Residue, then its C-alpha position, 0 to 999 in steps of 0.5 A: m500500500n502507498e504512502q498516500r493510501r495510507q495517510v487517507l485510511q488513518m485519517l479515516a480511522d482518526g474520525k478526520l474524514a467521512a468514509d465517503e471522503a476516503e473512498r473519493l480520495i483513494d479513487a483520486l489516487g488511483r487515476e492519479r497515475p495509472e501507471s505504477a511502474p516507473t518506466p526504466r530510463g532509455a526506454t522512452r523518452p518522455k512527452y510530458l511535464r506533469v504537475v498534481a496538487v491535492d489540498t485534502s484540508g478543505d471542508s468541501g471535499p479534496s481540491r485537485l490541480n492536474i497540469r501537463v505541459p508537452l516538453q516539446l514545446l520546452r525543447a521548442g523554446v531553448r531552440l528559439a531561444s538560440l536564435i535571439p540576438p546577444e545584445a537582446l539576451v543581454k537585455i532579456n537576462k536583466a529584465l529576468d533578474r529585475s523580476g527575481i528570475p536569475i536565469d542566463l538564457t544565454e548559457l540555456r543549451p538543448q542538452n540542458i533541457e534534456e538532462l533536467i528532464e533526465q534527472l527530474g524522474e519524479v520529484d515530491i515537494d514538501v508542503d507545510d499543510p499536512g493535507s496538501r501534496v504536489q508532485v512533480f514528473c515527466e511521463 
């Protein structure tokens, strides 16, 4: 039994959830990632970056956010960035830095994105609310 299901059952046992709420949460967890076994590295090239957030702390039932971004969009963006003139990149970098985004677009290369995708695998993000969870992964 995975950790999330155990937590839902524990909340049910503690009286924090009604049986129908626990059932909905467990169903949602089952739909979240139908393929439970991770794909071996190098087997297939991931097509999407997925961000899933579940908040079970609300009174009106669980809230769910599910974002799927095509990785091809990120790859194309990196290739397009190589067409920007160096003078413009300097201005863009300064504007990004002023906005609190310290990224140097002059250093961005397609292999950087592929390395990021390869290393990303599956990341669980720690959220201060025990009833919430955020997950980022490639599929």
